[in-house]
VEXGUSE-758156 format. One line per 8 residues: number of its first residue (from 1); their letters; for each residue x, y, z of C-alpha. Coordinates in nm, 2 decimals, always signed. Layout:
REM VEXGUSE-758156
NUM) a) X Y Z | ...
END
This chain:
REM VEXGUSE-758156
1) xxxxxxxx) +10.07 +1.12 +13.17 | +10.15 +1.50 +13.15 | +9.98 +1.51 +12.81 | +9.68 +1.33 +12.94 | +9.65 +1.57 +13.24 | +9.68 +1.87 +13.00 | +9.42 +1.73 +12.77 | +9.19 +1.66 +13.07
9) xxxxxxxx) +9.21 +2.02 +13.17 | +9.13 +2.13 +12.82 | +8.84 +1.88 +12.82 | +8.69 +2.01 +13.14 | +8.72 +2.37 +13.04 | +8.56 +2.29 +12.71 | +8.24 +2.17 +12.88 | +8.18 +2.53 +12.99
17) xxxxxxxx) +8.32 +2.67 +12.67 | +8.57 +2.89 +12.85 | +8.89 +2.76 +12.71 | +9.13 +3.04 +12.62 | +9.38 +2.83 +12.43 | +9.18 +2.59 +12.22 | +8.84 +2.55 +12.07 | +8.66 +2.23 +12.17
25) xxxxxxxx) +8.28 +2.18 +12.15 | +8.09 +2.04 +12.46 | +8.15 +1.67 +12.48 | +8.00 +1.38 +12.67 | +8.23 +1.20 +12.93 | +8.24 +0.89 +12.71 | +8.40 +1.09 +12.43 | +8.71 +1.18 +12.64
33) xxxxxxxx) +8.94 +0.89 +12.55 | +8.85 +0.87 +12.18 | +8.91 +1.25 +12.16 | +9.23 +1.22 +12.35 | +9.36 +0.96 +12.11 | +9.29 +1.18 +11.82 | +9.46 +1.46 +11.99 | +9.77 +1.26 +12.07
41) xxxxxxxx) +9.82 +1.11 +11.72 | +9.74 +1.44 +11.56 | +9.96 +1.66 +11.78 | +10.26 +1.45 +11.68 | +10.19 +1.48 +11.30 | +10.13 +1.85 +11.25 | +10.11 +2.18 +11.43 | +9.82 +2.29 +11.21
49) xxxxxxxx) +9.46 +2.27 +11.33 | +9.36 +1.91 +11.37 | +9.03 +1.75 +11.30 | +8.71 +1.94 +11.21 | +8.52 +1.66 +11.05 | +8.27 +1.41 +11.18 | +8.22 +1.59 +11.51 | +8.59 +1.56 +11.60
57) xxxxxxxx) +8.70 +1.88 +11.76 | +8.97 +2.11 +11.64 | +9.28 +2.13 +11.86 | +9.56 +2.38 +11.81 | +9.87 +2.31 +12.01 | +10.22 +2.47 +11.99 | +10.50 +2.24 +11.89 | +10.83 +2.20 +12.06
65) xxxxxxxx) +11.06 +2.18 +11.76 | +11.36 +2.06 +11.95 | +11.16 +1.78 +12.10 | +11.02 +1.69 +11.77 | +11.36 +1.67 +11.61 | +11.48 +1.43 +11.89 | +11.17 +1.22 +11.83 | +11.22 +1.20 +11.46
73) xxxxxxxx) +11.59 +1.12 +11.51 | +11.51 +0.84 +11.75 | +11.25 +0.70 +11.52 | +11.49 +0.69 +11.23 | +11.75 +0.53 +11.44 | +11.50 +0.25 +11.54 | +11.40 +0.20 +11.18 | +11.76 +0.12 +11.09
81) xxxxxxxx) +11.75 -0.19 +11.32 | +11.41 -0.33 +11.23 | +11.44 -0.70 +11.15 | +11.77 -0.72 +11.33 | +11.85 -0.90 +11.66 | +11.81 -0.70 +11.98 | +12.09 -0.66 +12.23 | +12.36 -0.67 +11.96
89) xxxxxxxx) +12.59 -0.37 +11.94 | +12.59 -0.20 +11.60 | +12.69 +0.14 +11.74 | +12.35 +0.23 +11.88 | +12.44 +0.17 +12.25 | +12.61 +0.43 +12.46 | +12.77 +0.17 +12.69 | +12.90 -0.17 +12.59
97) xxxxxxxx) +13.10 -0.44 +12.78 | +13.47 -0.47 +12.71 | +13.70 -0.54 +13.01 | +14.01 -0.46 +12.80 | +14.16 -0.11 +12.77 | +14.03 +0.08 +12.47 | +14.38 +0.21 +12.41 | +14.61 -0.09 +12.46
105) xxxxxxxx) +14.36 -0.37 +12.42 | +14.50 -0.53 +12.73 | +14.33 -0.63 +13.06 | +14.39 -0.39 +13.35 | +14.39 -0.46 +13.72 | +14.22 -0.13 +13.82 | +14.16 -0.23 +14.18 | +14.46 -0.47 +14.22
113) xxxxxxxx) +14.48 -0.84 +14.22 | +14.50 -1.12 +14.49 | +14.80 -1.35 +14.49 | +14.73 -1.56 +14.19 | +15.02 -1.80 +14.23 | +14.81 -1.99 +14.49 | +14.44 -2.07 +14.53 | +14.23 -1.76 +14.61
121) xxxxxxxx) +13.86 -1.70 +14.69 | +13.60 -1.47 +14.56 | +13.27 -1.36 +14.71 | +13.01 -1.32 +14.43 | +12.68 -1.13 +14.46 | +12.38 -1.15 +14.23 | +12.07 -0.93 +14.22 | +11.99 -0.88 +13.86
129) xxxxxxxx) +11.63 -0.98 +13.86 | +11.42 -1.17 +14.12 | +11.66 -1.38 +14.33 | +11.92 -1.26 +14.58 | +12.23 -1.47 +14.56 | +12.58 -1.48 +14.71 | +12.85 -1.75 +14.70 | +13.22 -1.80 +14.79
137) xxxxxxxx) +13.40 -1.98 +14.51 | +13.77 -2.08 +14.51 | +13.98 -2.03 +14.20 | +13.99 -2.40 +14.13 | +13.61 -2.39 +14.09 | +13.51 -2.53 +14.42 | +13.20 -2.37 +14.56 | +13.28 -2.32 +14.93
145) xxxxxxxx) +12.95 -2.17 +15.05 | +12.64 -2.02 +14.89 | +12.30 -1.87 +14.98 | +11.99 -1.79 +14.77 | +11.68 -1.60 +14.87 | +11.40 -1.68 +14.62 | +11.12 -1.42 +14.55 | +10.89 -1.68 +14.39
153) xxxxxxxx) +10.61 -1.63 +14.64 | +10.63 -1.25 +14.62 | +10.57 -1.24 +14.24 | +10.34 -1.54 +14.20 | +10.02 -1.34 +14.26 | +10.13 -1.08 +14.00 | +10.19 -1.33 +13.73 | +10.55 -1.21 +13.67
161) xxxxxxxx) +10.83 -1.01 +13.82 | +10.74 -0.67 +13.97 | +11.06 -0.46 +13.97 | +10.98 -0.24 +14.27 | +10.89 -0.55 +14.48 | +11.20 -0.73 +14.36 | +11.42 -0.43 +14.46 | +11.26 -0.41 +14.81
169) xxxxxxxx) +11.30 -0.79 +14.86 | +11.67 -0.76 +14.75 | +11.73 -0.48 +15.00 | +11.57 -0.67 +15.28 | +11.77 -0.99 +15.22 | +12.11 -0.88 +15.07 | +12.30 -0.86 +15.40 | +12.16 -1.19 +15.53
177) xxxxxxxx) +12.24 -1.37 +15.21 | +12.60 -1.25 +15.20 | +12.64 -1.34 +15.57 | +12.50 -1.69 +15.51 | +12.72 -1.76 +15.21 | +13.03 -1.66 +15.42 | +12.90 -1.87 +15.71 | +12.86 -2.18 +15.49
185) xxxxxxxx) +13.21 -2.13 +15.36 | +13.33 -2.09 +15.72 | +13.49 -1.76 +15.64 | +13.46 -1.40 +15.72 | +13.47 -1.11 +15.48 | +13.83 -1.05 +15.58 | +13.92 -1.40 +15.46 | +13.80 -1.37 +15.10
193) xxxxxxxx) +14.05 -1.23 +14.85 | +13.82 -1.04 +14.61 | +13.46 -0.94 +14.56 | +13.25 -0.96 +14.24 | +12.90 -0.85 +14.17 | +12.66 -0.85 +13.87 | +12.64 -0.50 +13.72 | +12.43 -0.57 +13.41
201) xxxxxxxx) +12.23 -0.63 +13.21 | +11.92 -0.67 +13.42 | +11.66 -0.47 +13.62 | +11.85 -0.15 +13.70 | +11.69 -0.09 +14.04 | +11.76 -0.45 +14.14 | +12.12 -0.45 +14.01 | +12.19 -0.14 +14.22
209) xxxxxxxx) +12.10 -0.32 +14.55 | +12.36 -0.59 +14.50 | +12.62 -0.36 +14.35 | +12.60 -0.11 +14.63 | +12.64 -0.38 +14.89 | +12.94 -0.53 +14.71 | +13.10 -0.19 +14.65 | +13.07 -0.10 +15.01
217) xxxxxxxx) +13.24 -0.42 +15.12 | +13.52 -0.39 +14.87 | +13.60 -0.03 +14.97 | +13.57 -0.09 +15.34 | +13.78 -0.41 +15.34 | +14.02 -0.30 +15.06 | +13.95 -0.60 +14.83 | +14.00 -0.62 +14.45
225) xxxxxxxx) +13.66 -0.57 +14.29 | +13.50 -0.71 +13.97 | +13.19 -0.57 +13.80 | +13.05 -0.89 +13.64 | +12.86 -0.90 +13.31 | +12.56 -1.12 +13.37 | +12.56 -1.29 +13.03 | +12.93 -1.36 +13.04
233) xxxxxxxx) +12.88 -1.51 +13.39 | +12.63 -1.76 +13.23 | +12.87 -1.84 +12.95 | +13.17 -1.89 +13.18 | +12.97 -2.13 +13.41 | +13.01 -2.39 +13.14 | +13.38 -2.38 +13.20 | +13.37 -2.46 +13.57
241) xxxxxxxx) +13.50 -2.81 +13.65 | +13.77 -3.05 +13.54 | +13.88 -3.15 +13.20 | +14.13 -2.91 +13.05 | +14.45 -2.84 +13.24 | +14.59 -2.48 +13.24 | +14.96 -2.47 +13.31 | +15.09 -2.25 +13.59
249) xxxxxxxx) +15.27 -1.93 +13.49 | +15.50 -1.69 +13.68 | +15.18 -1.50 +13.78 | +14.91 -1.77 +13.81 | +14.87 -2.11 +13.96 | +14.79 -2.43 +13.77 | +14.42 -2.47 +13.72 | +14.16 -2.66 +13.52
257) xxxxxxxx) +13.85 -2.58 +13.32 | +13.56 -2.79 +13.20 | +13.62 -2.67 +12.84 | +13.87 -2.45 +12.66 | +13.82 -2.15 +12.42 | +13.71 -2.12 +12.15 | +13.35 -2.26 +12.16 | +13.00 -2.19 +12.04
265) xxxxxxxx) +12.75 -2.08 +12.30 | +12.37 -2.10 +12.29 | +12.24 -1.87 +12.56 | +11.88 -1.92 +12.64 | +11.73 -1.73 +12.94 | +11.43 -1.52 +13.05 | +11.56 -1.21 +12.88 | +11.80 -1.33 +12.61
273) xxxxxxxx) +11.84 -1.58 +12.33 | +12.17 -1.56 +12.15 | +12.42 -1.77 +11.96 | +12.78 -1.65 +12.00 | +13.14 -1.75 +11.93 | +13.34 -1.74 +12.25 | +13.71 -1.67 +12.19 | +13.82 -1.57 +12.54
281) xxxxxxxx) +13.72 -1.38 +12.85 | +13.56 -1.06 +12.73 | +13.59 -1.16 +12.36 | +13.26 -1.27 +12.21 | +13.11 -1.25 +11.86 | +12.73 -1.26 +11.84 | +12.61 -1.44 +11.53 | +12.24 -1.46 +11.62
289) xxxxxxxx) +11.99 -1.32 +11.86 | +11.62 -1.27 +11.91 | +11.42 -1.02 +11.71 | +11.16 -0.99 +11.98 | +11.09 -1.23 +12.27 | +11.34 -1.46 +12.42 | +11.28 -1.83 +12.47 | +11.23 -1.78 +12.84
297) xxxxxxxx) +10.98 -1.50 +12.78 | +10.78 -1.73 +12.55 | +10.77 -2.00 +12.82 | +10.66 -1.75 +13.08 | +10.38 -1.61 +12.86 | +10.26 -1.96 +12.77 | +10.26 -2.06 +13.14 | +10.06 -1.75 +13.22
305) xxxxxxxx) +9.81 -1.82 +12.94 | +9.75 -2.17 +13.07 | +9.72 -2.06 +13.43 | +10.04 -2.22 +13.55 | +10.28 -2.09 +13.82 | +10.51 -1.81 +13.69 | +10.65 -1.66 +14.01 | +10.98 -1.82 +13.97
313) xxxxxxxx) +10.96 -1.84 +13.59 | +10.70 -2.02 +13.38 | +10.95 -2.27 +13.22 | +10.93 -2.54 +13.48 | +10.55 -2.54 +13.49 | +10.53 -2.57 +13.11 | +10.79 -2.84 +13.10 | +10.61 -3.04 +13.37
321) xxxxxxxx) +10.27 -3.01 +13.20 | +10.42 -3.09 +12.86 | +10.51 -3.44 +12.98 | +10.14 -3.52 +13.00 | +10.07 -3.40 +12.64 | +10.12 -3.50 +12.28 | +10.38 -3.27 +12.11 | +10.23 -3.33 +11.77
329) xxxxxxxx) +9.86 -3.27 +11.86 | +9.85 -2.90 +11.80 | +9.98 -2.75 +11.47 | +10.20 -2.45 +11.54 | +10.43 -2.26 +11.30 | +10.80 -2.29 +11.33 | +10.93 -1.92 +11.33 | +11.15 -1.76 +11.06
337) xxxxxxxx) +11.13 -2.05 +10.81 | +11.22 -1.82 +10.52 | +11.52 -1.66 +10.69 | +11.83 -1.88 +10.66 | +12.03 -1.70 +10.93 | +12.10 -1.75 +11.30 | +11.83 -1.52 +11.45 | +11.53 -1.62 +11.67
345) xxxxxxxx) +11.18 -1.50 +11.70 | +10.91 -1.61 +11.95 | +10.65 -1.34 +11.93 | +10.46 -1.51 +11.64 | +10.47 -1.85 +11.81 | +10.34 -1.69 +12.13 | +10.05 -1.54 +11.94 | +9.97 -1.87 +11.76
353) xxxxxxxx) +9.96 -2.05 +12.10 | +9.71 -1.79 +12.23 | +9.49 -1.81 +11.92 | +9.49 -2.20 +11.94 | +9.39 -2.19 +12.31 | +9.12 -1.93 +12.23 | +8.98 -2.15 +11.95 | +8.97 -2.45 +12.19
361) xxxxxxxx) +8.79 -2.24 +12.44 | +8.52 -2.14 +12.19 | +8.48 -2.49 +12.06 | +8.43 -2.63 +12.41 | +8.19 -2.35 +12.51 | +8.40 -2.24 +12.80 | +8.43 -1.89 +12.96 | +8.80 -1.87 +12.98
369) xxxxxxxx) +9.12 -2.04 +12.86 | +9.19 -2.13 +13.21 | +8.88 -2.35 +13.21 | +9.02 -2.58 +12.95 | +9.06 -2.94 +13.06 | +9.41 -3.05 +13.17 | +9.45 -3.27 +12.86 | +9.40 -2.97 +12.63
377) xxxxxxxx) +9.64 -2.76 +12.83 | +9.90 -3.04 +12.83 | +9.87 -3.08 +12.45 | +9.92 -2.70 +12.40 | +10.22 -2.70 +12.64 | +10.38 -3.01 +12.47 | +10.32 -2.87 +12.12 | +10.46 -2.53 +12.21
385) xxxxxxxx) +10.77 -2.67 +12.37 | +10.83 -2.90 +12.07 | +10.81 -2.62 +11.82 | +11.01 -2.38 +12.03 | +11.29 -2.63 +12.05 | +11.27 -2.71 +11.68 | +11.33 -2.34 +11.61 | +11.64 -2.36 +11.83
393) xxxxxxxx) +11.76 -2.68 +11.66 | +11.73 -2.53 +11.31 | +11.93 -2.22 +11.40 | +12.18 -2.42 +11.60 | +12.26 -2.66 +11.32 | +12.33 -2.37 +11.08 | +12.56 -2.21 +11.34 | +12.75 -2.53 +11.40
401) xxxxxxxx) +12.82 -2.56 +11.03 | +12.94 -2.20 +11.03 | +13.17 -2.26 +11.33 | +13.32 -2.57 +11.17 | +13.40 -2.40 +10.85 | +13.53 -2.07 +10.99 | +13.70 -2.16 +11.32 | +13.71 -2.54 +11.33
409) xxxxxxxx) +13.50 -2.52 +11.65 | +13.33 -2.84 +11.75 | +13.23 -2.76 +12.11 | +12.90 -2.62 +12.23 | +12.80 -2.46 +12.56 | +12.43 -2.44 +12.64 | +12.38 -2.18 +12.92 | +12.11 -1.97 +13.08
417) xxxxxxxx) +11.80 -2.04 +13.29 | +11.62 -2.23 +13.01 | +11.92 -2.46 +12.97 | +11.78 -2.64 +13.28 | +11.50 -2.77 +13.06 | +11.56 -3.14 +13.03 | +11.38 -3.18 +12.69 | +11.60 -2.91 +12.54
425) xxxxxxxx) +11.92 -3.06 +12.69 | +11.83 -3.40 +12.56 | +11.75 -3.29 +12.20 | +12.06 -3.07 +12.17 | +12.28 -3.35 +12.31 | +12.15 -3.57 +12.03 | +12.24 -3.31 +11.77 | +12.59 -3.28 +11.91
433) xxxxxxxx) +12.64 -3.66 +11.91 | +12.51 -3.69 +11.56 | +12.76 -3.43 +11.44 | +13.05 -3.54 +11.66 | +13.04 -3.23 +11.87 | +13.10 -3.21 +12.25 | +12.83 -3.04 +12.45 | +12.88 -2.88 +12.79
441) xxxxxxxx) +12.58 -2.77 +13.01 | +12.61 -2.66 +13.37 | +12.41 -2.86 +13.63 | +12.05 -2.73 +13.63 | +12.09 -2.54 +13.96 | +12.38 -2.35 +13.81 | +12.19 -2.26 +13.50 | +11.96 -2.02 +13.68
449) xxxxxxxx) +12.07 -1.70 +13.85 | +12.28 -1.74 +14.17 | +12.58 -1.60 +14.34 | +12.83 -1.87 +14.22 | +12.80 -1.74 +13.86 | +12.92 -1.40 +13.97 | +13.20 -1.54 +14.18 | +13.32 -1.77 +13.91
457) xxxxxxxx) +13.31 -1.50 +13.64 | +13.52 -1.29 +13.88 | +13.77 -1.57 +13.91 | +13.80 -1.59 +13.53 | +13.85 -1.21 +13.51 | +14.11 -1.21 +13.79 | +14.30 -1.50 +13.63 | +14.35 -1.28 +13.32
465) xxxxxxxx) +14.45 -0.98 +13.53 | +14.12 -0.78 +13.51 | +13.95 -0.59 +13.79 | +13.74 -0.28 +13.82 | +13.72 +0.03 +14.04 | +13.44 -0.01 +14.30 | +13.40 +0.36 +14.37 | +13.29 +0.45 +14.02
473) xxxxxxxx) +13.12 +0.13 +13.92 | +12.77 +0.18 +13.76 | +12.49 -0.06 +13.68 | +12.34 -0.10 +13.33 | +12.00 -0.22 +13.23 | +12.13 -0.28 +12.88 | +12.49 -0.39 +12.85 | +12.57 -0.56 +12.52
481) xxxxx) +12.90 -0.71 +12.44 | +13.14 -0.48 +12.25 | +13.25 -0.58 +11.91 | +13.61 -0.69 +11.96 | +13.83 -0.66 +11.65
END
């Protein structure tokens, strides 16, 4: 914006031909933006006089050499990762998630631990995106009380999440949501044994609301504190429940989990799409991720294109409409057919859906895509969902084979908001049965963001002896898993 303001000043001065620092001929108002674009692109490329042909003005601007060096360095750094999955640490991130000590490799109880020889409770807080959640969960996995304030109506008219509105809604609801969760658990804040809160990844201004509230409670009431990794919380929700007995030790009580480490996880959410080997709390190996859009983003954008509700995420709307359509009626490309790896890409499929819808609009002589008849929209939705899941199936089968060969893993966890999609669950379950794998998926309401996931992730961290210091806890918009060796 500063460059635009500077150029506007130059532009105005040029109309009276009084500019003291550049030479620009008199221009019509309609020429402003085309001239500005030339200026911007040219000023980055060279500090010599720009233009001079075809009526395009000459502009001489001094160059900030230090700024240019930083720009070039950043561009070269980005080039190194073209064609690679996002949100995977390859040394390019300043901060990564590793709850173990960098020196000893062991977990540390930085803010102390509750008595783990008996059942304990954790208050979990979640505010990473557009829902404010809190829950009290016991260390045997029982959810004692929870509360969730949805922002669906707030964001519906905007066609997606508006961060500033989400932050304000979190701030207005956070205290009430925490109070309600405690009330439903029939407890007070003094009764809980520890407090956990999501600290990243997510919308930074939203994360800060929940984090500050949880930090204040932990400090004021002297409770052990856990800064929860949002994606790890999704992964660990697959472990909540009965099935695998964990024997008591001198420090921890007997407990049970729905599944044991190691296992393969497919994480599909609004912001992430990853395949990872899970070896233990804080120990994850990413084998595949999205190059561009996540599966959740693709659902949201398809929903928006078809005029469906997107305030609380477009996935449910697309899934519901798809039930009315023919999944084979519209020919769409399955992404990355030539790449025999584990990565995902949904940008091309999203574009193909838009082009298909636009073609239908033209053929039917309609003004907008939203004017398409319900049958056409249903066929588009069904075909998109079918191909999007086929892409998942292809990558997953390859990852399953890798896990069998390298780690003798035959257990799959499907987690994240999109894991609530029934078509996805059904088709992945079929693959697992066909290959003699066991699949674990949290109940649909526990797939989406809520306080119980933060509380349960805190339980898992506490059980291995890991807590954080509330006073110095920060929040992180980007927070990839560290590479654990």
